[in-house]
ZABASE-727592 format. One record per residue (C-alpha): residue in one letter; x, y, z. Coordinates in pm, whole numbers, plus 50000, padded with zeros to 5 digits. Layout:
REM ZABASE-727592
AXYZ/...
END
This chain:
REM ZABASE-727592
M660714705776104/S663754699275887/K667434691375900/T670134716575812/M670384718175433/N673584712575236/E674914735374963/P672394747174704/I671864725874397/G670644756174202/Y668734788874209/I665274799074091/L665514810173731/G664804846973669/T664034843473298/K660994821273352/D657804827573543/A657864815473905/T654404808774049/P653144793074371/L652494760674181/E655554757673954/F658924773273884/W662214767473705/V665624761473862/A669004770073713/V671214740873815/C674654749373953/D677844738873778/R678924703273865/Q675514696174019/V672884671673895/L669134675173909/R667094646673758/L663504638073692/D661754627374014/D664234645174242/V662564663974528/V663674699374615/Q663064725874879/V663154763974853/K663014789575134/T661724823575029/T661274854575239/R657944872275216/P658184905775035/D657024923275355/N659754905375557/K657114890275787/G658244854675767/I659644826475554/V657684803575325/D658964768575239/F658224754574893/Y658624717574817/G658364701974476/V659234673874235/V661304677373918/D659094668473621/H661154682973334/V664874689773275/R666664705172978/T670024719072865/I670714744872591/H673604764972454/E673204801272549/G674404825672283/T673704804371977/Q671224814671711/F671294788071442/D671244750271457/T674584748571281/D676154769571559/T676394736671747/F679234725971517/L681104758571586/V680714753571960/T681974717771952/S685024728471746/G685824756471992/S685174784171741/M682234799371930/P682294805272307/V678974797472478/N677564788272816/V675484757272882/S672174763873057/Y671024734273269/A667524740173405/A664784719773569/H661054725273603/I659534719673947/Q655934710574021/V655124722374372/T653814695174605/R653604714474933/I653784750075069/E654344756575438/P652784778175571/E650064776475310/E650544810975160/Y650234810574783/L652804836774690/P655564830374434/P659164822674529/Q661664849174430/P664184846774140/G667594838474279/D666294819574582/A668534789974665/V667194755474583/Y668214724874786/L667684687574749/A665074675674999/E666444646675202/D665414626175504/E662794645575707/N662574672575440/L661834646175176/R659084630275383/F657654664775455/A657774674575087/L655704644174984/N653324645775281/F654634612875418/D655004628975759/G651254633475792/M650414597175713/E649574581576048/Q649074547475886/R651504543475601/I652704513775402/A655794510275184/A654924514274816/G658414510474666/I661754527674637/M662104561474470/R664924570674233/N666854587274517/G666894554574713/S664294565374971/T661084547175055/A657844559274900/Y654724554675109/L650994551175056/N648504563575311/Y646714531975422/E643674552675519/F643084558575147/I643204520975085/D641274504275367/G638214526775340/T638904550775629/K639224580675393/G639124563575054/A639504529074908/H640594506874622/V643704504674404/N643704503674026/I646724491873821/S647124496773446/G649774485073202/I650744463072912/S650564425972986/G653934409573047/V655804442673081/A653924463173337/T654154435973610/K650654444173738/T650164411773932/S653684413974073/F653014448774210/A649664438074354/L651404409574537/F654114433074663/L651414456974786/L649714428674978/H653064417675122/S653664453575234/I650194456675386/F650314423475572/N653714431975723/S653204468875796/Q652644485276132/A649504501575992/L647414470476062/E648484467876426/T645974445176603/K643944440176284/R646764421376110/A645544386476198/N642014393076071/T642874411075746/K642164388275448/A642844387275076/L641334367974786/I643384365674465/F641944352274142/N644664334073950/V643924339773580/K647214329473417/G649174297173460/E649914283273804/D652504308773914/L650604320174223/F650494285274374/F653944288774530/L653494320974728/D654024301875053/K657524290974941/E660784310074967/N662244323474643/S665614307674566/K666474334874309/I666574363874552/R669954382074560/P671784402574826/D670774434974648/D667144424474672/R667514417675044/A668984452475083/S665904467074912/Y663634449375161/Q665744463775441/I665254498975302/L661514492575288/D661554477875639/L659844446175513/P660734410075598/V662234387375333/Q659734359175367/P656924342075175/F653214346575244/R651834327775540/D648464311775615/V647704306275248/R644844285275111/F645094272774752/C641884264074569/A641394251874213/A638564240873990/P637884203273997/K638814179873716/K636154172173459/N634484138573396/T635334123173733/Q633064113474020/E635654123574278/I636354160274344/E640034164674259/P641764198174198/H642844203773839/L646484214573881/D649654202473713/Q652554216973914/R651454212274274/S649594184774456/D649984192474828/N647744215775031/I645314220774741/S641534219274763/A638914220274488/Y635894242974498/V632374232374394/W628804243374459/G625914220774552/M622904221174322/R620524231774596/E622974258174721/F623244271474365/C619454275474346/R618844286974704/D621494314574690/R620174328074357/L623354322074160/F621564314373834/R622134349573697/F625914344873697/L625614318773423/F624954346573175/A627494371073038/G626694406072920/E626184396572557/D623564370572659/L621484395372857/E621504421872585/R619524400672340/G615764399672371/N614194393872711/I616614367072831/G617564388173131/F613944391173247/L613304354073199/A616534345273383/S615414365773685/I612044347373692/V613724313373665/E616174322873938/E613364331274179/R611444299374098/L614584278274153/A615214295874484/K611654288774598/L612004252374495/A615254248674691/I613784265475001/D610734242874985/N613104213074958/D614904224275273/K611634228075464/H610474193675349/D613734177275458/R613594193675801/K609974183275843/L611004146875791/G614024150876020/F616594149175738/A619564171975686/P619184192975367/R620594174675066/A622614187174770/S620144177474500/L616814192974409/D613864169974482/L610904173674249/D608334146174303/D607974150074680/I606574184874641/Y605524191074284/G604824155974155/E606664160673822/D606194134573551/G609864134973456/K612924128873676/D612324131274047/K615724147074122/V617994173573974/E621534162274052/T623654174073761/F623824205873558/R622404186973259/D619494175473476/L618844211973554/I618754221673187/E616394192973105/F614134203273395/L614044239273270/E613324227472916/Y610374207873055/K609084238273245/L609744265172985/V609514248272647/E607674215172665/N605164222772941/T605234261172909/D604504266173279/Q603444302673303/K604754305473659/W608214298973517/L607814315173176/G606004346673289/R604994368973000/N607994358972792/A607594343472449/P608474306672393/A611294318072163/T612934335272461/A612744303072660/E614334283872375/A617114309672351/L617774306872726/T617994268872723/R620244269772413/R622684291572604/L622574268072900/W623354238272676/G626194258672527/I627924261372867/A626984226872997/D630464212872942/E632064243073116/M629794242073419/S628914205573486/H631914198973713/L631364230673918/I627724225374019/R627104191074172/G624014176074332/D625074139674307/L627304139474615/P626604138774991/I626254173375141/E629074165275387/E631464159675095/L630484192374927/Q630934212075248/K634584201575254/H635034220374928/H633304252475032/L635454282774944/D635144309175213/P637554338975183/L636664348675541/A637794315475691/A639504323676018/E642564301275968/Y643614316775634/Q644874351575558/L645334347075184/T643144326374950/I644194318474593/A641294308474367/D642484294174037/I640254300273733/N642984295673476/K641764262373338/L638114272573315/G636304284773005/S635404321472972/K631804317673094/A632874295373383/Q635524320673486/K632924348073503/F630624325173700/V633254317273964/V634324353674001/G630734365674018/V629604339474267/L632554343774504/L632224381774502/H628464379474548/K628704355874846/L631474376974999/F629404408574953/M626344392575115/E628404379775408/K630084413575463/E626704430875470/K625934408975773/R629294412175948/G630144448575880/Q633434465275791/Y635794441675971/P637644420975880/V638894440175577/V639124418075267/F641274426674966/I640154413674626/V642884410974362/L641324407574018/D643164410873687/E641514416473348/L638904440473486/N637934449673131/K636594414073099/Y634434415073412/A633404451873418/P633584463673054/K632794499472965/E629914488972741/G627044465272814/R625644451573137/S625984419673338/P625474408073699/I629254407373757/K629684442873629/D626854454973853/L628474437574149/L631904452974081/V630324487474053/E628604481074386/I631904470674543/A633644501474400/E630984524974531/R629984508174859/G632794483874929/R634744507675153/S631884508575405/L631814470475410/G635564465075426/I635814450875073/I638784466274893/L639304460374522/I642854458774386/G641914457674020/A644204455373720/Q643804457773346/Q645814465173034/T643574493972929/A641664514573185/S639764530972898/E637894498272839/V636754494273201/E633544508573347/R634514543673464/R632714539973798/V635014510973886/V638254528173782/G637224562673900/Q636484551374258/A640084539574312/A641854563474550/V645264549874449/R646164547374080/V649194527973960/V650554528173604/G653254506573448/R654304505173085/L651494517872861/D650634516772494/S651114549672306/A647434551772205/E646134542072548/V648164568172737/E646304596472560/R642964585472705/P641304608072966/E641504579873225/Y645194589273266/N644714626573320/F646244622873665/L649614617873493/T651594648773396/G652674653073034/A656184641573115/C654864610873302/R652724601173004/K655744601672775/R657864582573023/S655174555873071/L655944544472716/L659504535972824/L659064521073172/K660884488773244/S659484459473440/G659454467273809/S658904504773769/M655514520773831/F653994555273861/I651904559074178/H649294585874232/Q647494591374561/P645274619474694/E647764635174934/V650654637974686/P649874660874389/S652584646574164/P652804609974051/L655844592574199/L658034568274009/V658934538374226/G660574504974184/F659684474474389/P662024445874483/F662254410874342/P659694389074526/A660814371074839/Y658104345174768/A658244321074478/T656044330774183/R656754300073970/L657864264374025/R661484269273924/E661914296574189/V660914274474483/K663734271074733/V664464234674812/S665044228775182/D667974208675322/A665514181975441/D664164178275087/V667704174274953/Q668474147075208/D665234128775124/L666094130174755/K669604116074820/K668144087275021/K665734078974740/M668574079474488/K670614055374703/R667724030974724/L667364032074349/
END
């Protein structure tokens, strides 16, 4: 089970209680025991009927002068006037007992550093049949996550908390994906495992398919320890919102122009797939009966779109992108709904001017006016995303499908969109993915990386996106939809979303936030240390390891911003030729 142990690093302290779950260690002279070190103790049963192995993690260390009584005695000790001994002790939180007999270790039992096989055994890494590298521990060894608690086999979802700009939440999520995609845990499922990342800040994620020119030899050594390749992501699809006020569909990006596609939705697709609800944020639905009216309008628009499809097929036409009105309903106004503004005007005609009870239901006219006012308020944000004025063949080229066979990773940029438009894109993509996975089943597994969870699934209020994220958190594991969610403050996120995450990751936290009950999985010492964590260091908690583990993760092998992109020799030669011609 274990290798031969070296000399003891200390002995179980006899002046403190030793229990099956925790004990203190007196550290030997000229030995060092630090926070996060892993130790092993062998104790003989009191009846001499066997040996019990205790494994644990150091979560507290302290030194004191033995023999002093007053604070000022310290000055006497330092001057040599008072002889004392220095007590160096460490507190151990037990992580594993083998065999599982909950008796206490004995005072004076030798304590050893757990290394190699002993270390993996102490942290239950040996029992993880499908494990992925989660980072490097303080002792230089690899920390692992049990993939079965990520992909839905035993549990699912990852939640990451920390201060923006310091906690490196997105960086760790990318590292986790890199580790998953290149691990042996996927085996034959590697090619079909997908990921969808929502880019919410800048354009940094649009270079993940490029090598990082800033990587150093030490970083390469870290990847070797983790048994991960030093390479960028492969089979990546980059998608961005289209530019505004143009007839052509062109991606709105500043730093990259190659291999980029824009995403849009056809007007009829928008109505047929019942996406109308995602135009409204939580604060909109909490006022009056707007939510009830929106659901009625959504159903009427869906029926109209379906009738349009049937009419086109009856005449032998392929379904179009616009909504046709006069062919079926004989409206007095416009005969087509092609733009988002056309849609608002049509709804105004139905709800306010004509007060069609089939569309208005039992709602008051004031509710209809409030709904159309909100639609006009987001018209500028949404007009370039929902188009009915283009051929259906053109729109199909810009269909964003995270399950597309040729891509493993899809980046969907929402950075340049307004707040309501961002929520619409996130809600629609998750909704369509959820519907598609209900048809296909658990495989392929799709990872969703979404930052700012507090924005999309807030603790208070209700919205279609929040309901969808709760559904993914609670039922996603059975459908193969895994949420890697991140936020600055877990206390402001719906508890059913955070609480369903089997793996919890914490970076640097705010002093007020760390006291919230959402972080009860952290020990007292971990809570204090989370206030001091540097970029690249995270606490990881998973079901099979009782104690949170502090890990660091290496500098990315893939470029995360334009200035990190490695320029190839061919690019250099092309640039030199251009300079000569000039």
